[in-house]
C-alpha angles and dihedrals in degrees: 000000000000118000087228099057091129095042112163095356116140107219124180118223109199101183119125118274110278093028100067101072099093095048092044091050092050091051093047091048087063092050096261127138109239112207113199111217111155113205093186129052122199124213144156116293116265088236116031097176095101092057091045091051098046094054091077091047100050092107089068094064128085099199136022118201123196114199097201146353087271090057090050095052098039094047104035095044093063094035098053091042088063106031147359118268108264115260108246097022104128121215127219137175144151128242134037092257091058092047090053090048091053091047087055088062092048101262114141108158096066124161108225138140114257093207125034122034108218143075092275090059091050093050090053092061117106090238089062099049117121093252089052099048105033109121092008125128114228128189117199118200112203146137126271109298121347132141119325096198094105096050095041093050093048090052090050087053092054104265127130109235131196124184120212119193108214102165140014132227123217140167112267123233100236129148109245093193096105092053093045092051091052090048092049090051091050092245100112103094107179146355120212114209119189100170134057090213089051091060092064092043092053090051090053094044092051091055128206091290097049100038099078093060096037093053090063093064116100114256124210118197131172101216136052091232092056091045090054092050092049093050091047090050088058107257107157099215120031121171125191115224135191115270122267133039096286093048092051094045091046090055089051090051093049092048096051094043093056110114117243115257123231114205114220125204 
């Protein structure tokens, strides 16, 4: 396959600032033009007291779960600045990005699914079966809000679960005019969406005037839940991709290399 399979294609990368580099690089390696337009911003939690307070109690937990790379950096930074990680406290996460983030802090023996990148995949692991978690104390580091499926299921299986908010998500204040001009000119080829929350933010950021033209751009998303949100929002063409940068870029390549179809009477 040619290294320029995305040559000249304008592709929007909507990941938060600081988390878009790898996907942008993969797109540009294929000749594409990666347009950074974060639809989520990450910041410190409005109230950091819960994180401050749990640091002294970490020895009382059996398992620490980090929901994302943001949870890793925003929790472990403050924790390891104040104390050593407790011996015997296992670490778990989901997603290759989160595994890499944990490796950056020196964690190697991480519990994580090797296929599937959601709470359902985590709950299917042997370490999360009812007989493995009953009576265990689990701390889940996450942003404000988010799905409660993991914690609720672990409680049903007999674990004690505590959520700690270590960062907040919010909609960035970014001018969408450059994207909308490209879309209006027919030169915006694709939008990658990697967050359900980001779908709603993008709709808000486009505004009532920009939305009609933006919704005609093809959307690529790596999870059925994000796909469903994008379709509900009103995007006309939404394609589900494999997880990870290479899976997403591979789906872009396949889409743009498809031959045009001529309908015959």
